KEVEXVEX-742500 format. One record per residue: x negated, y negated, z negated of N, C-alpha, C, O in turn; residue number from 1; residue in three letters. Coordinates in steps of 0.2 Angstrom, whole numbers, m for minus. Layout:
BEGIN
X/Y/Z/X/Y/Z/X/Y/Z/X/Y/Z/NUM/ala
...
% end
This chain:
BEGIN
m148/228/m619/m151/232/m613/m147/231/m607/m150/229/m601/1/met
m140/232/m607/m136/231/m601/m137/224/m598/m137/223/m592/2/val
m137/219/m603/m137/212/m601/m144/210/m598/m144/207/m593/3/gly
m149/213/m600/m156/212/m597/m156/215/m590/m159/212/m586/4/ala
m153/221/m589/m153/224/m583/m149/220/m578/m151/219/m572/5/leu
m143/217/m580/m139/213/m576/m143/207/m574/m142/205/m568/6/ala
m146/204/m579/m150/198/m577/m156/199/m572/m157/195/m568/7/leu
m159/205/m573/m164/207/m569/m162/208/m562/m165/206/m557/8/leu
m156/212/m561/m153/213/m555/m151/206/m551/m152/206/m545/9/gly
m148/201/m555/m146/195/m552/m152/191/m550/m152/188/m544/10/ala
m158/192/m553/m164/188/m551/m167/192/m545/m169/188/m541/11/ala
m166/198/m545/m169/202/m539/m165/200/m533/m167/199/m527/12/leu
m158/200/m533/m154/198/m528/m155/191/m526/m155/189/m520/13/ile
m156/186/m530/m157/179/m529/m164/179/m525/m165/175/m520/14/ala
m169/182/m527/m176/182/m524/m175/185/m517/m178/182/m512/15/gly
m172/191/m516/m171/193/m509/m167/189/m505/m169/188/m499/16/leu
m162/186/m507/m158/181/m503/m162/175/m501/m162/173/m495/17/thr
m167/172/m505/m171/167/m504/m176/169/m498/m177/165/m493/18/leu
m179/175/m499/m183/178/m493/m180/178/m487/m182/177/m482/19/val
m174/181/m487/m170/182/m481/m168/176/m478/m169/175/m472/20/trp
m166/170/m481/m165/164/m479/m171/161/m476/m171/158/m470/21/val
m177/161/m479/m183/158/m476/m185/162/m470/m187/159/m465/22/gln
m185/169/m470/m187/173/m464/m182/171/m458/m184/172/m453/23/glu
m176/170/m460/m171/168/m454/m173/163/m450/m171/163/m444/24/gly
m177/158/m453/m179/152/m449/m183/155/m443/m183/152/m437/25/arg
m187/159/m444/m192/162/m439/m189/166/m434/m191/167/m428/26/trp
m183/169/m435/m179/172/m430/m174/168/m426/m172/169/m421/27/arg
m173/162/m428/m169/157/m425/m172/154/m419/m178/153/m419/28/ser
m168/152/m414/m170/148/m408/m173/141/m410/m176/138/m406/29/pro
m171/139/m416/m173/132/m418/m178/133/m424/m178/129/m429/30/leu
m183/138/m423/m188/139/m428/m192/133/m429/m195/133/m435/31/tyr
m193/129/m425/m198/124/m425/m195/117/m429/m199/113/m430/32/cys
m189/117/m430/m186/111/m433/m185/113/m440/m181/116/m442/33/ile
m190/109/m444/m190/111/m451/m185/106/m455/m183/107/m461/34/ser
m183/100/m452/m178/96/m455/m173/94/m450/m173/89/m447/35/ala
m168/98/m449/m163/97/m444/m160/90/m445/m159/87/m451/36/pro
m158/87/m439/m155/81/m439/m160/75/m439/m158/69/m439/37/gly
m166/77/m439/m172/72/m440/m177/73/m434/m177/78/m431/38/thr
m181/68/m433/m186/68/m428/m193/69/m432/m194/66/m437/39/leu
m197/74/m430/m204/75/m432/m203/76/m440/m207/73/m444/40/trp
m199/81/m442/m199/83/m449/m197/77/m454/m200/77/m459/41/asn
m192/74/m452/m189/68/m457/m192/61/m455/m190/57/m459/42/gly
m196/60/m450/m199/54/m449/m193/49/m447/m194/43/m449/43/leu
m188/51/m443/m183/46/m442/m176/50/m440/m177/56/m439/44/ala
m170/47/m441/m164/51/m439/m164/53/m432/m166/49/m428/45/pro
m162/58/m430/m161/60/m423/m155/58/m420/m149/59/m423/46/leu
m155/54/m415/m149/51/m412/m145/57/m409/m148/62/m407/47/pro
m138/56/m409/m134/61/m407/m135/64/m400/m133/70/m399/48/pro
m137/60/m396/m138/62/m389/m144/67/m388/m145/70/m382/49/ala
m148/68/m393/m154/72/m392/m152/79/m395/m150/80/m400/50/phe
m153/84/m390/m152/91/m392/m158/94/m394/m163/95/m390/51/glu
m159/96/m400/m165/100/m402/m166/106/m399/m162/110/m398/52/pro
m173/108/m397/m175/114/m395/m181/116/m397/m185/112/m401/53/arg
m183/122/m396/m190/125/m398/m193/129/m392/m189/132/m389/54/cys
m199/128/m391/m202/133/m385/m201/140/m387/m201/142/m392/55/pro
m199/144/m382/m197/151/m383/m203/155/m383/m203/161/m385/56/pro
m209/152/m382/m216/156/m383/m217/159/m389/m216/156/m394/57/ser
m219/166/m389/m220/169/m396/m227/166/m399/m227/166/m405/58/gln
m231/164/m394/m238/161/m397/m236/155/m401/m239/154/m406/59/ser
m232/150/m398/m230/144/m402/m227/146/m408/m228/143/m414/60/tyr
m222/151/m408/m219/153/m414/m224/155/m420/m223/154/m426/61/arg
m229/159/m418/m234/162/m422/m238/156/m425/m239/156/m431/62/arg
m240/151/m421/m244/145/m423/m240/141/m428/m243/139/m433/63/glu
m234/140/m426/m230/136/m431/m229/139/m438/m229/136/m443/64/val
m227/146/m437/m226/149/m443/m232/149/m448/m232/149/m454/65/arg
m238/150/m445/m244/150/m448/m247/143/m451/m252/143/m454/66/ala
m243/138/m448/m245/131/m450/m251/129/m446/m254/124/m448/67/gly
m253/132/m441/m258/130/m437/m256/124/m432/m261/120/m430/68/gln
m250/123/m431/m248/117/m427/m240/116/m428/m237/120/m431/69/ser
m238/110/m426/m231/109/m426/m229/107/m419/m233/104/m415/70/arg
m223/108/m417/m220/107/m411/m212/106/m412/m209/109/m416/71/val
m209/101/m408/m202/100/m408/m201/98/m401/m205/95/m397/72/glu
m195/100/m399/m193/99/m392/m186/96/m392/m182/98/m397/73/gln
m184/92/m387/m177/89/m387/m175/88/m379/m180/87/m375/74/tyr
m169/89/m378/m166/88/m372/m162/82/m372/m158/81/m377/75/arg
m162/78/m367/m158/72/m367/m156/71/m360/m159/72/m355/76/val
m149/69/m359/m146/68/m352/m150/62/m348/m152/57/m351/77/ala
m151/63/m342/m154/58/m338/m161/59/m338/m164/63/m342/78/gly
m165/54/m334/m172/54/m335/m174/48/m339/m173/42/m338/79/trp
m176/50/m345/m178/46/m351/m184/48/m354/m185/50/m359/80/gln
m190/47/m350/m196/50/m352/m199/47/m358/m203/50/m362/81/pro
m197/41/m360/m200/38/m366/m195/37/m372/m197/34/m377/82/arg
m190/41/m372/m185/40/m377/m187/42/m384/m186/38/m388/83/ala
m190/48/m385/m193/50/m391/m199/46/m393/m200/45/m399/84/val
m203/44/m388/m209/40/m389/m207/34/m392/m211/31/m397/85/ala
m202/31/m390/m200/24/m393/m198/25/m400/m199/21/m404/86/asp
m195/31/m402/m193/32/m409/m199/33/m413/m199/30/m419/87/leu
m204/37/m410/m210/38/m414/m214/31/m415/m217/30/m421/88/leu
m214/27/m410/m217/20/m411/m214/16/m416/m217/13/m420/89/arg
m207/16/m416/m203/12/m421/m205/15/m428/m204/11/m433/90/ser
m206/21/m429/m208/24/m435/m215/23/m437/m217/26/m443/91/ala
m219/20/m433/m226/18/m435/m232/21/m431/m237/19/m432/92/gly
m230/26/m426/m235/29/m422/m237/23/m417/m233/20/m414/93/tyr
m243/23/m415/m246/19/m410/m247/23/m403/m250/28/m404/94/val
m245/20/m398/m247/23/m391/m254/22/m390/m257/16/m390/95/leu
m258/27/m389/m265/27/m388/m267/27/m381/m271/23/m378/96/ile
m263/31/m377/m264/32/m370/m258/36/m367/m255/40/m370/97/glu
m256/33/m361/m251/37/m358/m252/37/m350/m255/33/m348/98/asp
m248/41/m347/m248/41/m340/m242/44/m337/m239/49/m340/99/glu
m240/42/m331/m234/45/m327/m238/49/m322/m241/47/m317/100/leu
m236/56/m322/m239/60/m317/m234/62/m312/m230/67/m313/101/arg
m233/58/m307/m228/59/m302/m221/56/m305/m221/53/m310/102/gly
m216/58/m301/m210/55/m303/m206/59/m309/m201/56/m311/103/ala
m209/64/m311/m205/68/m315/m209/71/m321/m208/77/m324/104/asp
m215/68/m323/m219/70/m329/m222/64/m332/m226/61/m329/105/his
m221/63/m338/m224/58/m342/m227/61/m348/m225/66/m351/106/tyr
m233/59/m349/m237/62/m355/m240/56/m359/m242/51/m356/107/ser
m241/57/m365/m244/51/m370/m247/54/m376/m246/60/m378/108/ala
m252/51/m378/m255/52/m385/m253/47/m390/m254/41/m388/109/phe
m251/49/m395/m249/44/m401/m252/45/m407/m254/51/m408/110/leu
m253/40/m411/m256/42/m418/m257/35/m422/m255/30/m420/111/gly
m259/36/m428/m261/31/m432/m268/30/m432/m271/25/m435/112/ser
m272/35/m429/m279/34/m429/m281/37/m422/m277/40/m419/113/thr
m288/37/m421/m291/40/m415/m295/45/m417/m299/44/m422/114/val
m295/51/m415/m291/54/m409/m284/54/m411/m282/54/m417/115/pro
m280/55/m406/m272/55/m407/m270/60/m411/m273/66/m411/116/ala
m265/59/m414/m262/65/m419/m256/68/m415/m255/74/m417/117/glu
m253/65/m410/m247/68/m407/m248/68/m399/m251/64/m397/118/leu
m246/74/m396/m246/75/m389/m239/75/m387/m235/78/m390/119/his
m237/71/m382/m230/70/m381/m229/71/m373/m233/68/m369/120/tyr
m225/75/m371/m224/76/m364/m216/76/m363/m212/78/m367/121/thr
m214/73/m357/m207/73/m355/m207/75/m347/m211/72/m343/122/ala
m203/80/m346/m203/83/m339/m196/83/m337/m191/84/m341/123/val
m195/82/m331/m188/82/m328/m186/90/m328/m189/94/m326/124/arg
m180/91/m331/m177/97/m331/m170/97/m328/m165/96/m332/125/asp
m169/98/m321/m163/97/m318/m161/89/m318/m165/85/m316/126/gly
m155/88/m321/m153/81/m322/m156/78/m328/m154/72/m330/127/asp
m158/82/m333/m160/80/m340/m168/79/m340/m172/80/m336/128/asp
m170/77/m346/m177/76/m348/m178/81/m354/m174/81/m359/129/thr
m183/85/m353/m185/89/m359/m192/86/m362/m197/86/m358/130/leu
m191/85/m368/m197/81/m371/m200/86/m377/m196/89/m381/131/ile
m207/86/m377/m210/90/m382/m215/86/m385/m219/82/m382/132/thr
m215/86/m392/m219/83/m396/m223/88/m400/m220/93/m403/133/val
m230/88/m400/m234/93/m404/m240/90/m407/m242/84/m405/134/ser
m242/93/m412/m248/90/m416/m250/95/m421/m247/100/m422/135/gly
m255/93/m425/m257/98/m430/m253/98/m436/m254/101/m441/136/pro
% end
């Protein structure tokens, strides 16, 4: 009886620990990065120069948590508007359409089919580039 209670207690603690770890992702500032060290959930290794970020918006956080959308952000030094787009293209995504909106905003649609699967934006953020990749 005591052994069974100990086993049940250990299972309960393990289950609660798992839930706590999983829930911790949603409290983290990097809630949108599901495969750390990689681009777009494991598509390619993330170069060391790229600093992962997630939008601070609560609505983005809810959408990502519910599985309604995916989003990843990266900051890179200097103005490098196509840096992550080039990595996505190397991994098999095709550039469907892009445009430079002024000197500090680049936008593109990438995918393997039409309509595009990924929306890509790069904006100047001080001396750096803030890149956002989003999709279903």
